[in-house]
C-alpha positions as CSV (number, residue, x, y, z in Angstrom):
1,M,138.1,48.0,47.6
2,A,134.7,46.3,47.5
3,I,134.5,46.4,51.3
4,I,135.3,50.0,51.5
5,K,132.8,51.0,48.8
6,R,130.1,48.9,50.4
7,S,130.9,50.4,53.9
8,A,130.8,53.9,52.5
9,L,127.5,53.2,50.7
10,I,125.9,51.9,53.9
11,T,127.0,54.9,55.9
12,L,125.7,57.3,53.2
13,I,122.4,55.6,53.4
14,F,122.5,55.9,57.2
15,A,123.2,59.6,56.9
16,A,120.3,60.1,54.5
17,S,118.0,58.2,56.7
18,A,119.1,60.2,59.8
19,K,118.3,63.4,57.9
20,A,115.0,62.2,56.7
21,F,113.8,61.3,60.2
22,A,115.4,64.2,62.1
23,P,113.0,66.5,63.9
24,N,112.2,69.7,62.0
25,T,112.4,72.0,65.1
26,V,115.8,73.3,64.0
27,A,116.8,74.0,60.4
28,P,119.9,72.0,59.5
29,R,123.1,74.0,58.8
30,T,124.1,73.0,55.2
31,T,127.9,72.9,55.1
32,F,128.7,69.7,53.3
33,L,128.4,71.4,49.9
34,R,129.6,74.8,50.9
35,M,131.2,76.7,48.1
36,A,134.8,77.9,48.0
37,D,133.8,81.5,48.6
38,D,131.8,80.6,51.7
39,A,132.4,83.4,54.2
40,S,132.3,81.2,57.4
41,E,134.7,82.3,60.0
42,F,135.5,78.7,61.0
43,D,137.2,75.9,59.2
44,F,134.7,73.4,60.6
45,D,131.4,73.5,62.3
46,V,132.5,70.6,64.6
47,A,136.0,69.4,65.4
48,I,136.2,66.1,67.3
49,V,139.4,65.3,69.2
50,G,139.7,61.5,69.3
51,C,138.3,58.8,67.0
52,G,137.2,56.0,69.3
53,V,133.7,54.7,69.3
54,G,132.5,58.0,70.9
55,G,134.3,60.3,68.4
56,H,133.2,58.1,65.5
57,G,129.5,58.2,66.7
58,A,129.6,61.9,67.1
59,A,131.2,62.4,63.6
60,L,128.5,60.3,61.9
61,H,125.7,62.2,63.7
62,S,127.3,65.5,63.0
63,R,127.4,64.7,59.2
64,A,123.8,63.6,59.4
65,Q,123.0,67.2,60.5
66,D,124.9,68.6,57.5
67,L,127.7,70.0,59.8
68,K,131.1,70.3,58.3
69,T,133.1,67.9,60.5
70,A,136.7,67.1,61.3
71,V,138.1,64.3,63.4
72,F,141.6,64.4,64.9
73,S,142.4,60.6,65.0
74,G,145.8,60.7,66.5
75,N,146.6,57.8,64.2
76,D,144.2,55.7,66.2
77,V,140.9,55.3,64.3
78,G,138.7,53.1,66.4
79,G,140.4,54.0,69.7
80,T,140.7,51.6,72.6
81,C,137.5,49.7,71.9
82,V,138.4,48.6,68.4
83,N,142.1,48.3,68.7
84,R,142.9,47.4,72.3
85,G,139.6,46.6,74.0
86,C,136.1,45.4,73.2
87,V,136.7,44.0,69.7
88,P,139.9,42.1,70.0
89,S,139.1,40.8,73.5
90,K,135.8,39.3,72.2
91,A,137.8,37.6,69.5
92,L,140.0,36.0,72.1
93,L,137.0,35.0,74.2
94,A,135.3,33.5,71.2
95,A,138.3,31.4,70.2
96,S,139.3,30.3,73.7
97,G,135.6,29.6,74.5
98,R,135.5,27.1,71.6
99,V,138.6,25.4,73.2
100,R,136.8,25.2,76.6
101,E,133.7,23.7,75.0
102,M,135.5,21.1,73.1
103,Q,137.4,20.0,76.2
104,D,134.3,19.8,78.3
105,T,133.6,16.1,77.8
106,A,130.9,15.9,80.5
107,H,128.9,18.7,78.8
108,L,129.3,17.2,75.4
109,S,128.4,13.7,76.7
110,D,125.1,15.1,78.0
111,L,124.4,16.2,74.5
112,G,125.3,12.8,73.1
113,I,128.6,13.8,71.7
114,E,131.9,12.1,72.2
115,I,135.2,13.7,71.4
116,D,138.9,12.8,71.9
117,T,140.1,15.7,74.0
118,S,143.7,14.8,73.3
119,A,143.0,15.8,69.7
120,V,141.8,19.3,70.7
121,K,144.7,21.7,70.0
122,Y,145.0,25.4,69.4
123,S,147.5,27.7,67.9
124,R,148.3,30.6,70.2
125,E,149.6,32.6,67.2
126,G,146.4,31.8,65.3
127,I,144.1,33.0,68.1
128,A,146.2,36.2,68.4
129,A,146.0,36.7,64.7
130,H,142.2,36.3,64.8
131,A,142.0,39.1,67.3
132,K,144.3,41.4,65.4
133,N,142.7,40.8,62.0
134,L,139.3,41.5,63.4
135,A,140.4,44.7,65.0
136,N,142.0,45.8,61.7
137,R,138.9,44.9,59.7
138,V,136.6,46.9,62.0
139,K,139.1,49.8,62.1
140,G,139.1,49.9,58.3
141,N,135.3,49.9,58.1
142,L,135.1,52.8,60.6
143,E,137.6,54.9,58.6
144,A,135.8,54.1,55.4
145,S,132.5,55.3,56.9
146,L,134.1,58.6,57.9
147,V,135.6,59.2,54.5
148,G,132.4,58.1,52.8
149,L,130.4,60.7,54.7
150,G,132.8,63.5,54.0
151,V,134.4,63.8,57.4
152,D,137.9,65.3,57.3
153,V,140.2,62.8,59.1
154,I,143.2,64.6,60.5
155,E,145.9,62.1,61.4
156,G,147.6,64.0,64.3
157,R,146.5,64.3,67.9
158,G,144.4,67.3,68.5
159,V,145.2,69.7,71.5
160,L,143.6,72.9,72.6
161,T,145.6,76.0,72.1
162,G,144.1,78.1,75.0
163,N,142.1,80.2,72.5
164,P,138.4,79.5,72.0
165,H,137.4,77.5,68.9
166,E,141.0,76.4,68.2
167,V,142.5,72.9,67.9
168,K,146.1,72.3,67.0
169,D,147.3,69.2,65.1
170,E,150.3,68.1,67.2
171,A,151.9,66.3,64.2
172,T,152.1,69.3,61.9
173,G,151.6,72.3,64.3
174,K,148.7,73.5,62.1
175,V,145.9,75.2,63.9
176,Y,142.3,74.6,62.8
177,T,139.2,76.5,63.9
178,A,135.7,75.1,64.7
179,K,132.5,76.6,66.0
180,D,132.2,73.6,68.4
181,I,134.9,71.3,69.7
182,I,134.2,67.8,71.2
183,L,136.8,66.2,73.3
184,A,136.8,62.4,73.0
185,P,140.4,61.3,73.9
186,G,139.3,58.1,75.7
187,S,141.4,56.4,78.4
188,I,144.5,54.4,79.0
189,P,145.2,51.5,81.5
190,F,145.9,52.6,85.1
191,V,149.1,51.2,86.5
192,P,149.4,51.5,90.3
193,P,152.5,52.8,92.0
194,G,155.1,50.1,92.6
195,V,154.1,48.1,89.5
196,T,156.7,47.9,86.8
197,V,155.2,47.1,83.4
198,D,157.3,45.6,80.6
199,E,154.4,44.4,78.5
200,K,156.1,41.0,78.3
201,T,155.8,39.4,81.7
202,V,154.0,42.2,83.4
203,Y,151.4,43.8,81.2
204,T,148.2,45.8,81.0
205,S,145.2,44.7,78.9
206,D,147.0,46.3,75.9
207,G,149.8,43.8,76.1
208,A,147.5,40.9,77.1
209,L,145.6,41.3,73.9
210,E,148.8,40.5,71.9
211,L,148.7,37.0,73.5
212,N,152.5,36.7,73.2
213,S,152.4,33.7,75.6
214,V,150.0,31.5,77.6
215,P,151.7,31.4,81.0
216,E,151.3,28.4,83.2
217,W,150.5,30.6,86.2
218,V,149.3,34.2,85.8
219,A,148.3,36.7,88.5
220,I,145.6,39.1,87.6
221,I,145.6,42.3,89.6
222,G,141.9,43.4,89.8
223,S,138.8,41.4,89.5
224,G,136.5,43.7,87.5
225,Y,135.3,43.2,83.9
226,I,138.7,43.1,82.3
227,G,140.3,40.8,84.8
228,L,137.3,38.4,84.7
229,E,137.3,38.2,80.9
230,F,141.0,37.5,80.8
231,S,140.7,34.8,83.5
232,D,138.2,33.2,81.2
233,V,140.6,33.3,78.3
234,Y,143.6,32.1,80.2
235,T,141.9,29.2,82.0
236,A,140.4,28.0,78.7
237,L,143.9,27.9,77.2
238,G,145.4,26.0,80.1
239,S,146.7,28.6,82.6
240,E,146.2,28.8,86.3
241,V,145.0,32.1,87.6
242,T,145.4,34.0,90.9
243,F,143.3,37.1,91.4
244,I,144.7,39.9,93.6
245,E,141.9,42.2,94.8
246,A,142.3,45.2,97.0
247,M,138.7,45.2,98.1
248,D,137.3,42.8,100.8
249,N,135.3,40.8,98.2
250,I,136.0,39.4,94.8
251,M,134.2,41.2,92.0
252,P,133.4,44.2,94.2
253,T,131.6,46.3,91.6
254,F,129.0,43.6,90.7
255,D,125.7,43.0,92.4
256,K,126.5,40.9,95.4
257,E,124.0,38.1,94.6
258,I,125.3,37.9,91.0
259,A,129.0,38.0,92.2
260,K,128.3,35.1,94.6
261,L,126.9,33.0,91.7
262,A,129.7,34.1,89.4
263,E,132.3,33.0,92.0
264,R,130.9,29.5,91.8
265,L,130.5,29.4,88.0
266,L,133.6,31.4,86.9
267,I,136.1,30.8,89.7
268,R,135.4,27.9,92.0
269,D,135.0,25.3,89.2
270,R,138.2,26.5,87.4
271,P,141.9,26.6,88.2
272,I,141.5,30.0,89.9
273,D,142.2,31.2,93.4
274,Y,142.3,34.7,94.9
275,R,143.6,37.0,97.5
276,T,141.3,39.8,98.7
277,G,141.9,42.8,100.9
278,V,145.5,43.2,99.6
279,F,147.5,45.5,97.4
280,A,150.1,44.4,94.9
281,S,152.6,47.0,96.4
282,E,155.5,45.9,94.3
283,V,155.5,44.0,91.0
284,T,158.9,43.2,89.3
285,P,159.0,41.8,85.8
286,G,160.7,38.5,85.2
287,I,162.4,36.8,82.2
288,P,160.2,34.2,80.3
289,G,161.4,30.7,81.1
290,E,164.2,31.9,83.4
291,K,163.1,34.3,86.1
292,P,159.6,34.6,87.7
293,V,157.6,37.7,88.2
294,T,157.7,38.8,91.8
295,I,154.6,40.2,93.5
296,K,154.8,41.7,97.0
297,M,151.4,42.1,98.7
298,I,150.5,44.3,101.6
299,D,147.3,44.4,103.7
300,A,144.9,47.0,102.2
301,K,144.2,48.4,105.6
302,T,147.3,48.0,107.7
303,K,149.8,48.2,104.8
304,E,151.8,45.4,106.4
305,H,153.5,42.8,104.2
306,V,151.4,39.6,104.0
307,E,152.7,37.5,101.1
308,T,155.1,37.4,98.1
309,L,154.1,35.5,95.0
310,E,156.3,34.3,92.2
311,V,154.4,33.7,89.0
312,D,155.1,33.3,85.3
313,A,153.2,36.5,84.4
314,A,151.1,39.3,85.9
315,M,148.3,41.2,84.2
316,V,147.4,44.6,85.6
317,A,143.6,45.1,85.4
318,T,143.1,47.9,87.9
319,G,140.9,50.1,85.7
320,R,141.6,53.0,83.4
321,V,142.3,56.7,83.6
322,P,141.5,59.5,81.2
323,N,143.8,60.2,78.3
324,T,143.6,63.9,78.9
325,K,147.2,64.7,79.8
326,D,148.8,67.6,77.8
327,M,145.6,68.4,75.9
328,G,145.8,72.1,76.7
329,L,143.0,71.9,79.3
330,E,144.9,74.1,81.8
331,E,145.4,76.8,79.2
332,M,141.6,76.9,78.9
333,G,141.2,77.3,82.7
334,I,139.7,73.8,83.0
335,E,140.4,71.9,86.2
336,T,140.4,68.1,86.1
337,N,139.8,65.6,88.9
338,R,142.4,62.7,88.5
339,G,142.3,63.6,84.8
340,F,138.5,63.5,84.4
341,V,136.9,66.5,82.7
342,A,133.8,67.8,84.4
343,V,130.7,68.1,82.2
344,N,127.0,68.8,82.8
345,E,124.2,66.5,81.6
346,K,124.4,68.0,78.1
347,M,128.1,67.1,77.8
348,Q,129.2,70.7,78.0
349,V,132.6,71.1,79.6
350,L,132.7,72.9,83.0
351,T,135.7,74.8,84.4
352,K,135.6,72.6,87.5
353,A,133.4,69.8,89.0
354,E,131.8,71.9,91.8
355,D,130.0,75.0,90.7
356,G,132.0,75.2,87.5
357,E,131.1,77.5,84.7
358,V,130.2,76.2,81.2
359,V,133.0,76.6,78.7
360,P,131.2,77.9,75.6
361,N,131.3,75.6,72.5
362,L,133.4,72.9,74.3
363,W,132.1,69.4,74.9
364,C,133.6,66.2,76.4
365,I,132.3,62.7,75.8
366,G,133.3,59.1,76.7
367,D,135.8,57.8,79.2
368,A,137.4,61.3,79.7
369,N,134.4,62.6,81.5
370,G,134.1,59.5,83.7
371,K,130.3,59.3,83.8
372,M,130.2,55.8,82.4
373,M,133.4,54.2,81.0
374,L,131.8,52.1,78.3
375,A,132.2,52.3,74.5
376,H,128.4,52.5,73.8
377,A,128.0,55.1,76.5
378,A,130.6,57.2,74.7
379,S,128.7,56.9,71.4
380,A,125.5,57.9,73.1
381,Q,127.1,60.9,74.6
382,G,128.6,61.9,71.3
383,I,125.2,61.8,69.6
384,S,123.7,63.7,72.5
385,A,126.4,66.4,72.2
386,I,125.6,66.9,68.5
387,E,121.9,67.1,69.3
388,N,122.6,69.9,71.7
389,I,125.0,71.6,69.2
390,A,122.1,71.4,66.6
391,G,119.8,73.2,69.1
392,R,117.7,70.2,70.2
393,E,118.2,69.8,73.9
394,H,119.1,66.3,74.9
395,E,120.4,64.4,77.9
396,V,121.6,60.8,78.1
397,D,119.8,58.5,80.6
398,H,122.9,56.8,82.0
399,M,120.7,54.6,84.3
400,A,119.3,53.0,81.2
401,I,122.7,52.1,79.6
402,P,123.4,48.4,79.9
403,A,126.8,46.8,80.6
404,A,128.1,43.3,80.1
405,C,131.0,41.0,81.0
406,F,131.6,38.5,78.2
407,T,132.7,35.5,80.3
408,H,131.3,32.0,79.8
409,P,128.6,32.3,81.0
410,E,128.1,36.0,80.5
411,I,127.1,38.7,83.1
412,A,125.0,41.7,82.1
413,M,123.2,44.4,84.0
414,V,121.4,47.7,83.7
415,G,120.7,50.1,86.5
416,P,122.0,50.0,90.1
417,T,122.9,46.9,92.1
418,E,120.4,45.6,94.6
419,E,122.3,47.1,97.4
420,Q,122.3,50.5,95.7
421,A,118.6,50.2,94.8
422,I,117.7,49.5,98.5
423,E,119.5,52.8,99.5
424,M,117.7,54.6,96.7
425,A,114.3,53.3,97.7
426,E,114.9,54.3,101.4
427,K,116.2,57.8,100.4
428,E,113.4,58.5,97.9
429,G,110.6,56.9,99.8
430,W,109.4,54.1,97.6
431,T,109.2,50.3,98.0
432,L,111.6,48.0,96.2
433,G,110.3,44.9,94.6
434,K,112.3,41.9,93.4
435,S,111.5,39.0,91.1
436,Q,113.7,36.3,89.5
437,G,113.8,34.0,86.5
438,N,116.0,30.9,86.4
439,F,117.9,29.4,83.4
440,R,117.4,26.0,84.9
441,A,113.7,26.3,84.2
442,N,114.2,27.5,80.6
443,S,113.7,25.0,77.8
444,K,116.2,26.6,75.4
445,A,118.9,26.8,78.1
446,L,118.4,23.2,79.0
447,A,118.6,22.2,75.3
448,E,122.0,23.9,75.2
449,G,123.1,22.2,78.4
450,E,123.5,25.7,80.0
451,G,121.0,25.7,82.8
452,N,123.2,27.7,85.2
453,G,122.2,31.3,85.9
454,I,119.5,33.7,87.0
455,A,117.8,37.0,85.8
456,K,116.9,39.3,88.7
457,V,114.5,42.1,88.1
458,L,114.3,45.0,90.6
459,F,111.3,47.3,90.3
460,N,109.4,50.1,92.1
461,K,106.4,48.5,93.7
462,D,104.6,51.8,93.9
463,T,104.8,52.6,90.1
464,G,105.7,49.2,88.7
465,K,108.6,50.7,86.7
466,V,111.7,48.6,86.2
467,V,114.7,50.0,88.2
468,A,117.4,47.5,87.4
469,V,118.0,44.0,86.0
470,H,121.0,41.7,86.6
471,I,121.6,38.6,84.6
472,I,124.2,35.8,84.7
473,G,123.8,33.0,82.2
474,I,124.1,32.1,78.6
475,H,123.8,35.1,76.2
476,A,123.1,37.5,79.1
477,A,124.7,40.3,77.1
478,D,122.0,40.0,74.5
479,L,119.1,39.5,76.9
480,I,119.9,42.7,78.8
481,Q,118.8,44.9,75.9
482,E,115.1,44.3,76.4
483,C,115.6,45.4,80.0
484,S,117.5,48.5,79.1
485,N,114.8,49.5,76.7
486,A,112.2,49.0,79.5
487,V,114.2,51.2,81.9
488,A,114.6,53.9,79.3
489,A,110.9,53.9,78.3
490,G,109.6,53.6,81.9
491,T,107.8,50.4,81.1
492,T,106.2,48.7,84.1
493,V,106.4,45.1,85.1
494,Q,102.6,44.9,84.7
495,E,103.0,45.9,81.0
496,L,106.0,43.6,80.5
497,S,104.2,40.6,82.1
498,M,101.6,40.8,79.3
499,M,104.1,41.0,76.5
500,V,104.6,37.8,74.5
501,H,108.0,36.2,74.4
502,T,109.0,33.6,71.8
503,H,109.0,30.0,72.9
504,P,111.4,28.3,73.3
505,T,113.9,31.1,73.7
506,L,116.2,32.3,76.4
507,C,114.2,35.5,76.8
508,E,111.6,33.5,78.6
509,V,113.9,33.7,81.6
510,L,112.9,37.4,81.7
511,D,109.2,36.6,81.0
512,E,109.3,34.4,84.1
513,A,110.8,37.3,86.2
514,F,108.3,39.9,84.8
515,K,105.3,37.6,85.5
516,G,106.6,36.7,88.9
517,A,106.7,40.4,89.8
518,V,103.0,40.7,89.5
519,G,102.1,37.3,90.9
520,M,101.7,35.4,87.7
521,S,103.3,32.1,86.7
522,A,105.2,31.5,83.5
523,H,104.5,28.2,81.7
């Protein structure tokens, strides 16, 4: 009970602070203490369908504006991020990363440490429990914060009825009314045609997080963020990994220069190989210890059969799709594109992507709108939607939202890839500048024995403004925030080059890049 009370207290303080510092341009609508005889025509000011990070963030900000708020949780407080994504996967990466570090005798020897690697053991069950316990703890804190702020948490899944301002609880059939409705249903793993998932030997990220086994040889279909992170976990725990990638290059969504270095650090030096330019056209589950998983591969262009693999397990990491099926969108006259809901920059739902009309009082945030499928982007969109509901116009700057891949070492980025930035510069008529900092020249990184990696800063030479930053190296996910703030604020490399960075810290890698952009040298 102490944890719940403390969490509730913290969130109440947050709400009070948010009210205190909120702009006074719009008078708040006081509904939290509304009396029983209140003549409001709606049950709630805001109803939020979905309770992942996006829905939770929207709910907290809604209450900070004194809006009477309900969340339809669908018995899934925390959503994908907390229960089946960001949070438990980081727990697996943390635990498996410790195993990798303790088995790296060469690295430890450089630090003057000797260890008997034969004594390094791990409990698969223990690591899996660590991930599950963390997810449950975070989920409990999220739910406590909602209750502590006076949010009505409705357990059923919310669906639109086809009538404006209405949401039905699928569990009970009860219909609730709200002046504004925010859709935040999240996403689910995408399973390509021909792939049979049993969540035992062939599984999505949902099943992989259970860590029911550590297969000797696992094929990972897709080499994006999810696939890379799980390759890190599996190889640390003793598995061999084969990537199956449909695009011509491994890690196709990453900046090419970063991907090339990542291939050396995360793939070439580990028990990993890969096939590119091929589809896993047919994946048949096996029986653990008895029958292998069979993967038939075809050429991505010719569609001709090229190879059949037999492995112990296969993980499907081919991306995610919106969880918008059977939400009542069609009844509202809303067209979706592959399940994605079209929205404008204010997060208002449009009837269709091209020349669609705004659906009054209906909003969609997070993975379901497809603008940027990241948990913190969903939260930002939820807050933005509430700002617009409260009458303060707001748009999220998606170009300033950072992303990270939590491998060892980490990869992080904000803004377009270098290839995309070159196209932007040519199209918009400005000159692209590039500067680089190196971890091998950083005292803190060398003290850690982690000198591999770079930080690449892309900037507009005409204005000096930072366009993008890509980092691969120790704690890249933490270092990227300074760069995200710079992009959001329009800070120039000239200004950044004169800002003082603590010595000796990893952020001096960025200081080197910023100074290099204006012809200065870092010490």
